[in-house]
N, C-alpha and C positions, 0 to 999 in steps of 0.2 A: 631731570626732564622726563615727562611722561612718555612712554613708548608709543609711537604712532604705528598702527597696523597698516601694512600694505594690503588694503582690502581688495584691490583689483587682482593682484597676484593670487591671494588666498581664494577668492571666489572663482576665478577662472579655473584654478586647479580643482576646486570642489565640484564645479559644474562638469568638468571632464570625468572625474572619478564616479560621480553619481548619475551622469547622463541626464541632468535636469532639463525639463522642457520649458520652465519659466524662470525668470530672474529671482534670486533670493532678495527679499525686501528688507531694506534698512528702515527701522521704525524708531521714531524719536518723539518723546513728549516734550513740549516747550512750555515754560512757565509764563512767557509773554507771547501773545499772538503776533506782535510786531516782529518777532524773530523770524517768522516765515519769510519776510521780505529779504532777509540776508542770505537765503539759501539759493544757490545758482539754479537756473532753469526751472524755477518754481512755477507750477500751474495751479491756479485756484479754481474750484468747481464753478461752472456757469449756472448749474442748477443744483437743487438740493440732492444730496447723495447719501448712500448707506456706507458703512465702514467697508463692507466686502466689495462694493463697487470701486472704492478708492484703491484698495489692495490690488484689484484686478488691473486697474489702469497702470499700476507700477509693474507688476510681474509679467503682464502680457503686452501692454502698450508701450512699455519702456519709458514711462513718464515719471517725473518728480512731482509729487502732489502734496498739498497741505490743506488743512481745514481747521476752522474754529467752530464754536457751537452753532453759529448761524448757518453754517454750510450743511448741516445734517437735517434730514427730513423728519426725524422724530427724536424724542429724548432717549430712546433705547440705545442707539449706537454710542452717542457721546457720553451716556451715563457709565458705560463700561470703562471708559478711560478717564473718568472723573471730571468731565467738563460740565456736568449738570446732574442734578438729582432726578429721580424718577417720580412721576406724579402719583397721587394717592390711588388712582384707578389701576395702576400697576402694582403698587405695594400691597393692596388688599386682595390681589389675585384675579380681579375682573378681567384684565387684559389677557392673561394666559388662558383663562377659562373660555374665552371666545373660540379658540381653536385647539389649544394644545393640552388642556387638562379637563377631566370630567367634572371637577367641582372647583369652586372659588378657593376652597381651602387648599386643594392641591396646587392651584395657581399661585397662591401666596407662598407655599413652601418652595415652589419652583423659583419664584422671583428672589426669595431670600437666599437660595443656594448659589446664585450667580455671583462670581467674584467680580469686584469692581475696584478701580484705583481710587485713592482718597479724593474726596470731593474738594474742589477749590484749589488744588495744588497746581494744576496746569490750565492753560488757556487755549492750547492748540496742539495739533499733531502733524508731523511731517513724515513722509514716506518716499523712498526712492530706490532704484536698483543699486544695491550695495557695491556692485562692481565699479560704479562711477565715482566712488568715494565722495558722496555729496556732503556728508557730515558724519561725525562719530555717533553711531547708533546706540540706542539703549538695548534693543533686542533685534533679532533677525528672524524673519518668517521664511520658512522653506516649505514649498508645496511639492509633494512627490507621491509616487505610488507606494503601496505597502512594502514591496521588496526594497525600494530605495530607502524608505524610512527605517526599515529594520536594519539595513546596513549602517545608517547613521547612528542608530541606537548602539549597535555593536561597537562603532568607532568611539562613541562617548564613554562606553563602559570598559574600553581596553585598558586604561590606566585609572587607578583609584576607583575600582569597581564599586558600584552601588546599584541596587534594584531601582528601576525607574517606574514610577507610579503615575498613571495618566487618568484623566477625568473626562466625563461627557455629561454636561447639563442637558443636552438635547439641542433644541433650537437656541440660538444665540451662542454658537460655538466659539465665536471670536473671544468671548470671555475666558474660555478654557485655555486658549492658546496665549492670547496677549496679556490679559489681566493676571492670570495665574502665574505666568512667567515673571512678570514684574514683581508680584507679591512674594513669590517663593525664592526668586533668584536662581531657579533651576529650569532646565529644558522642559517644555510642556507640549505634549502632542495630543491632538484630538481629531475627531471626524468632522469635516465641514458639514454644517447643518443644511436643512432644506433651503433656508433663505439664501445662504451663501451659494448654493448650487443654482438657485433660480435667478438671483440678482447679481451674484458675483462670478457666475460662470465656472465655479469649481466643477471639475469633471467627476464622473461616477467613481473613478479609481483613486481620486485625490485624498490624501491625508495632509494635515498641516502640522508642523512643529515650530514653536517659537523657542529660540535659544538666546540666552543672555550673550551679548556681544563678547564678553570675556571668555567664553568657552569655544569660540569658533576655531581658534588655532588648535585647541585640543581635539576638536572634531576632525579637522583636516589631518592632523598627525595620526589619529586613529585610522582614518580612511586609508592613508598612504601605507601604514604598517600592515593593515589587513590586506591591501592590494598585493604587497610583497609576499604575503603568505597564501595567496590564491583565492582570497575572499573578495569577489568583485561583482560589479553590476555591469551588464546584465548577468544574471545567474545562469551558469551553464547547467544543463540537465544531465544527470547521470543516467537517467532512463529507468523508469519504475519497473520495467520488465527484465532488467539486467541484474547481474551480480554486481552490487555496488561496493564490494569490499575494497577495491583499489581506489575508489573515489573518496574514501574517508581519509581524514588527516592521519598522520603518523600516531597521534595520541590515541586513536581508536584502533587502527588496523595493524600497527607495528609494535605493540607493547612487547611482544615476545622478543623481537630483535633488540629493542631498547634494553630490556632486562638482561638479555644475553651479553650485551656490550658492557653494561654496568657490573654484571656478575653478582654472584652471591658470596664471594670471598671478601677479603678486606682490601681490595684494590680501591684506588681513589682516582677518578678521571677529572682532570682540571682543564677546562677549555680556556685557551689563552687567545685574546684578540685585542684589537685597538685600532687606531687610525693609521694611515700610511705615514711612515717616518715618526711614529710615536715611540719607537724603541722596543718593539716586541722581541726582536731577536736578542738584544742585550739582556733583557729580563729573563728570557728563556734560557740563555747560556748560564746565567747565575743560578737558576733553579736546577739546571742539569749538573752544575758543579756540586750542588748540595745533595744530589742523589736522585733527582727526578728523571724518569725515562722520558724521552722526547719523540713525538711524532709531529712532523712539520708538513702541513698540507701543501706548501709551496714545493717542497722536495718531492712529495708524492705526485703533484701535478706534472713535474718534469719527468718523473720515472714512467708514468703511464703513457707518455707520448714518445717514448724512445723507439727507434727503428725496430720493427717486428711486433710491436704491441698493437692490440686490436683498436685502441683509441686513435692511433696515428693513421691507421688504414681508413677508419671512418672519416677522419678530418680531411684526408686527401681526396677521398671519393666525393666529398661535398664541396670543399673549397678549391680543389684542383692542385696540381703539382707546383703552382706558383708559391705555395707556402712551405716548400722544401728547400733546404740548402743543397749545395752540390753533392755533399756526401750522403744525402738521403735523410738527414735529420731535420727536425722541424725548425723553420725560421720563425722563432717566437715573436720577434719584433714585427715582422710583416703580418703575421696573424693578428697580433694585438692591434695594429693599425686598422685592419679590416673590421674588427668587431667592436672597437672602442665606442664608435658613434652609431652603431647599428644594433639595436636591442634584439631584433629577431635573429641575426647571425650570432650574437653572443649567446642567446638561449640555445641555439642549435649546437654551438661548440660545447656548452655545458652539458648538453644531453649525451655527447660523446665521452666527455672526460669524467664527469661526476660519478657515474656508476662504477667506473674502474678505480677511481680514487677511493670510493667507499669500500670496495673489495680489499684494496691494499691496507686501508685503515684498520678494518676488522682483523686482517691477518696479522698485523703488527701488534695489536692489542693482545691477541691470543698468544703470540710469541713471548711478549713481556710477562704476561700473567702465568704462563705455563711454568716459568722458572722462578717467579716471585709473586705469590698471592697477595703480598702487601705492597705491591708496586704503586708508587705515585706517578701517574702518567700524565704529563702535560701535552696537550694537543693544540698546536699553534695553527690557527685558522684566521687569516686576515679578514675574511668576510663571514665569519661565523654567525653573526646576528642577521646579516642581510639574507643569508640562505636558510635561516631559521633552524640551526642545528643545536641551539643551546640546551634543548631538552635531553640531549645525549649524555650530558656530563653531570657529575655530582655537584660541581661548583664551577663558576665562571669568573675569570679574571680579565679585567680590562686594563691595559697599559695606557695611561693617559698623558698626553701633552697638549697644551693649549693650541688652537688652530694656527695662531701666528707663529708658534714654534715649529709646528709641522711644516708650514710653508717654507720657513727658512731652511730647515733640515733637508727637505725634499729638493729645493732648488740647488743647495750645495752638493747633495749626494748625486743628483742626476745631471748636474751641469746645465740647468734650465733656468729661465727667468722666474721671478716670484709670481708674475701673472700666470705663467704656464702652470706653476706648482699649485696656485690657488684654484685654477680651473680643474686640475686633476682632483684636488681635495673636494671640490664641490660635487663631484660625481659619486662620492661615498656618503654613507649615512653619517651625520655629524657626530663627532666624538662625544659631545655632551649628551646626546641621546643614547649612545651606547652605554654610558655610565648607569643609566636607569635599569639596565639588565644585569648589572654586575653584582656578584657576591663580594668580590674583592677588587680594589683599585690600587694600582701602583702609579704614583705620580712621578713621571720621568722627565721633568723639565728643569732639573737642577744638576747637581754633581752626581757622578757615578757612585760615589761613596754614600750619598743620601739615598740613591735608588737601591743600592745593595743592602742598606740597613732595613728598608721596607721589605725587600725580598726575604731577608733572614727572618724577620718577624712573621711574614706570611708562611714560610716553611715550618716554623715552630707551630703555627696555628694549624696547618694541614696535618702535621704529625700528631698533634693533640686530638684533632677531630678523628683521625684514623684510630687512635688508641681508644677513644671513647666509643667508637663504633663496634669494637670487639665484644 
């Protein structure tokens, strides 16, 4: 069965991340104009319209609209989507020469450069706000300002990177967005033309991108991942008059720290992560038996909030003594209950603990490598990918168990219902997405013997890599 996209959920999330001012437009070509009658809430034009007017009725008026050839005021708009051919007066350059070009020859070149859908394949077009799930779209039109469009491009390039190439024929920009997207199967961005601004009310700052429906989930995943890494809209200003060193990502401003952590000796740092109840600890124990040094961020997180430590003082100053046990130690469960559903409080807690954990982490790496320059150090971090720490390590290992196995294990381990376990799991990055970041994957959903065999093979691979590095 073909997967059905939950368009409302996807679009509402995208609208939030991009702060869009108008509805993303579902755009679909129909082979029979009678199919328009099957679409809920369909409005047909009462007067002749242009393409850009119809788009505006969708993205700003919140309407579902449809049109066939007879609904358009001239052949130009329907010719873009293959509903009709253009007359000779357009083909020979006369039409463009009236306003847009110096000569008829330039006008002819202009007209020939405009991409159009194949003639005769379709009889009608339907458009609607995609959030209402009116039909399965062919493409999606998104109108946004340059900063928002740039963020969307970044999101599309995050995985399976490729250079994005865009076009502008000038007037008749709908061909660059709509027709080019259909013909190439790739996202197509352009600058709305004079006509779209005059008749379709596109604003001075508007750009438009057409995306094949099939890449919308990829776009949202990229936007969400960039958001977690601090790339967001609206874009915060570092201040042109200030020292912006601290505003740059780690990959620019912290190369020295990263190189110091990785070292110039023959150490090998392996980041170990996975989902909750995937079996990270079991795999880490096996690697430790084989000779790996271990740094566990859960252990560090407990150590830095012990009585007398700076992080605990900061926590109490902010959250109050309600988060302390009678003996003055941290009541971790009470603090967890406070921050679990409150992102701001969770971020505040992390600002107290993460710097201290980082200090202890570097200290332990130095201690291990001072005694053994060929140490293989596994660093177990449950949220390694979520907090964007993967760049610190030579290699990344993800311990995998299917979500249904995670739910069963978590419910059994913590004595909670499966629904509660599933809710906890839903708050984390999906394990299948984490695999995309991994250099190595241990599948830990069968017997411990099978897991151990994978870990033994991994250990041999790590030792071989280290030997070849010398």
